[in-house]
C-alpha positions in Angstrom: 20.2 10.7 -17.7 18.9 10.0 -14.2 18.0 13.7 -13.6 16.4 14.0 -17.0 14.4 10.8 -16.4 13.2 12.0 -13.0 12.0 15.3 -14.5 10.3 13.5 -17.3 8.4 11.1 -15.0 7.2 14.0 -12.8 5.8 15.8 -15.9 3.5 12.9 -16.7 0.2 12.4 -15.0 0.2 8.7 -15.9 3.4 7.9 -13.8 3.6 7.0 -10.2 6.6 6.8 -7.7 5.0 3.6 -6.2 4.2 0.1 -7.2 1.0 -1.1 -5.5 -0.2 -4.4 -4.3 -3.9 -4.5 -3.6 -6.1 -7.0 -1.8 -7.9 -9.4 -4.2 -11.6 -8.8 -4.7 -12.3 -12.5 -3.8 -11.1 -11.9 -0.3 -13.9 -12.0 2.3 -12.1 -9.7 4.9 -9.7 -7.3 3.1 -9.2 -5.1 6.1 -7.9 -7.9 8.3 -5.9 -9.5 5.4 -4.0 -6.3 5.0 -3.6 -6.0 8.8 -2.1 -9.4 8.9 0.2 -8.6 5.9 1.5 -5.5 7.9 2.1 -7.6 11.0 4.0 -10.3 9.2 5.6 -8.0 6.7 5.1 -10.6 3.9 3.3 -10.9 0.7 2.6 -14.6 -0.2 1.6 -16.2 -3.5 1.4 -19.7 -5.0 2.1 -18.5 -8.5 5.8 -18.2 -8.3 5.7 -14.4 -8.4 4.2 -11.5 -6.5 2.1 -8.9 -8.5 2.1 -5.2 -8.4 0.6 -2.4 -10.3 2.2 0.7 -11.7 -1.1 2.5 -12.3 -1.2 5.8 -10.5 -3.6 5.7 -7.4 -4.9 9.1 -8.4 -6.1 7.7 -11.7 -7.8 4.5 -10.7 -10.0 5.2 -7.7 -13.1 4.4 -9.8 -11.5 1.0 -10.7 -12.3 -0.2 -7.1 -16.0 0.3 -7.7 -16.3 -1.6 -10.9 -17.5 -5.1 -10.3 -16.8 -8.2 -12.2 -19.7 -9.8 -14.1 -18.7 -13.3 -12.9 -18.3 -12.5 -9.2 -20.2 -9.3 -8.7 -17.2 -8.0 -6.8 -14.4 -5.7 -7.8 -11.2 -7.2 -9.1 -9.3 -5.5 -6.3 -10.3 -3.7 -3.1 -8.9 -0.3 -2.2 -6.7 -1.9 0.5 -3.1 -2.4 -0.1 0.5 -1.1 0.0 2.5 1.1 -2.2 6.3 0.5 -2.4 8.9 2.9 -3.8 9.1 1.9 -7.5 12.7 2.8 -7.9 13.8 0.8 -4.8 11.7 -2.1 -5.9 13.5 -2.2 -9.2 17.1 -1.5 -8.0 17.1 -3.6 -4.7 14.4 -6.3 -5.1 14.5 -7.2 -8.8 11.0 -6.1 -9.6 10.3 -6.2 -13.4 7.5 -5.2 -15.6 5.4 -7.9 -17.3 6.2 -8.9 -20.9 3.0 -9.6 -22.9 3.0 -12.1 -25.7 0.4 -13.0 -28.4 -0.8 -16.3 -29.9 2.0 -18.6 -30.8 4.7 -16.4 -29.3 5.2 -18.1 -25.9 7.7 -20.5 -27.3 9.9 -17.6 -28.3 10.3 -16.5 -24.6 13.3 -17.7 -22.7 12.5 -19.9 -19.7 14.2 -17.4 -17.4 11.6 -14.8 -18.4 8.4 -16.9 -18.1 7.8 -15.7 -14.5 7.3 -12.2 -15.8 5.5 -13.1 -19.0 1.7 -13.0 -19.6 -0.5 -13.8 -22.5 -2.5 -11.1 -24.2 -5.6 -11.9 -26.2 -7.5 -8.7 -27.2 -10.9 -10.3 -27.2 -11.0 -12.2 -23.9 -7.7 -12.0 -22.0 -6.3 -8.5 -22.0 -5.1 -7.3 -18.6 -2.4 -5.0 -19.9 -4.4 -2.0 -18.3 -3.2 -3.2 -14.9 0.4 -2.2 -15.7 1.6 -5.2 -13.9 5.0 -5.6 -12.4 6.3 -8.7 -10.6 8.8 -10.0 -8.1 10.0 -13.6 -8.7 9.2 -16.1 -5.9 6.3 -17.1 -3.8 7.1 -14.7 -1.0 8.1 -11.0 -0.7 9.5 -10.4 2.8 9.5 -6.6 3.1 10.8 -6.5 6.6 14.1 -5.0 5.3 12.3 -2.5 3.1 12.7 1.1 4.4 9.4 1.8 6.1 9.7 5.4 5.0 9.3 4.2 1.4 6.1 2.2 2.0 2.5 3.7 1.9 -0.6 2.0 3.2 -3.7 2.4 1.1 -7.3 2.1 2.8 -10.7 3.2 1.7 -11.3 5.7 4.6 -9.3 7.7 7.2 -10.9 5.7 10.0 -9.7 2.4 8.5 -6.3 3.9 7.7 -5.9 5.1 11.3 -6.7 1.6 12.6 -3.9 0.2 10.4 -1.1 2.6 10.6 -1.3 3.8 14.3 0.3 1.8 17.0 -1.1 2.0 20.6 1.0 1.5 23.7 0.5 2.0 27.4 3.0 4.1 29.3 3.3 4.0 33.1 3.0 7.6 34.4 2.8 7.5 38.2 1.3 10.4 40.1 3.5 11.4 42.9 2.1 12.9 46.2 5.2 14.7 47.5 3.4 15.8 50.7 2.3 12.3 51.8 5.1 10.6 49.8 2.6 8.4 48.1 2.7 7.1 44.6 -0.5 6.5 42.8 -0.2 4.3 39.7 -1.5 5.7 36.4 -1.2 4.7 32.8 -1.3 6.8 29.6 -2.3 5.7 26.1 0.4 6.5 23.6 -0.5 6.6 19.9 2.4 6.7 17.4 2.6 6.4 13.6 3.9 3.1 12.5 3.3 3.5 8.7 2.6 6.2 6.2 -0.8 6.0 4.6 -3.4 7.3 2.1 -7.1 7.2 2.4 -8.7 6.7 -1.0 -11.8 8.7 -0.2 -9.7 11.8 0.3 -8.0 11.7 -3.0 -10.9 13.0 -5.1 -9.8 15.9 -7.4 -7.4 17.3 -4.8 -4.2 15.8 -6.3 -3.2 16.2 -9.9 -1.0 13.0 -9.9 0.8 10.6 -7.6 3.8 12.8 -7.3 1.6 15.5 -5.8 0.1 12.9 -3.6 3.5 11.7 -2.5 4.5 15.3 -1.6 1.5 15.6 0.6 2.6 12.8 2.8 6.1 14.1 3.4 4.9 15.5 6.7 3.9 12.0 7.9 6.8 11.0 10.2 7.3 7.4 11.4 7.2 7.4 15.2 5.4 10.7 15.6 2.8 11.2 18.3 -0.6 10.7 16.7 -3.0 11.5 19.6 -3.9 15.1 18.5 -4.3 14.1 14.8 -6.4 11.1 15.7 -9.0 12.8 17.8 -9.0 15.9 15.6 -9.5 14.0 12.3 -11.0 10.7 13.3 -12.6 10.2 16.8 -13.9 6.8 15.8 -10.5 5.2 16.1 -10.4 3.0 19.1 -7.7 0.6 20.2 -6.5 -0.3 16.7 -9.9 -1.6 15.6 -12.4 -0.3 13.0 -16.0 0.2 13.8 
């Protein structure tokens, strides 16, 4: 059953191996909010649950450009994290949202209310978000395998500023003739996270499984210096310009 299910999911363009959490469109500084989340390795909410979307990233890039009529801002920014959907379900109790109509809420057990949401076709219909939730006000993902997490950012420059770690390594220059040691330091850039730049998706990838396959070559801890200055010379000291 598992093998059949796996093949079935990969055959559908509307499926994704990730569950995404994006920064809310009301946030005044989504870049630094995501940066803080990565530093703390926590998602925090006051609702009693943490929200995720099962919508494929390859299918919703235009969604980030659509602005709400009430705020003139998008509902979510293209800054976020994708977590392995299967691991979220099996190890962290993530569940899909149950939608109920008018007069049906009383039929839902109290133990399921945290993952229930009203659906009113005319004015309160968010089913298109394909929402999934984790119960609680905090999701500490410090124990989540970093290889199963993907960072999402609008551009490669911003992505580099988020997923690359910069360190300084002491590399002394030794003068063997005069027996002198001249101090020197080298900047070391290593990959801390895997990541996807939204502006690079375009029509290049058919679905999220193809996109996932494209990042297999991203290795946590790998030396990023050559890739940084070949692809994105604007990356400087972990900050965006």
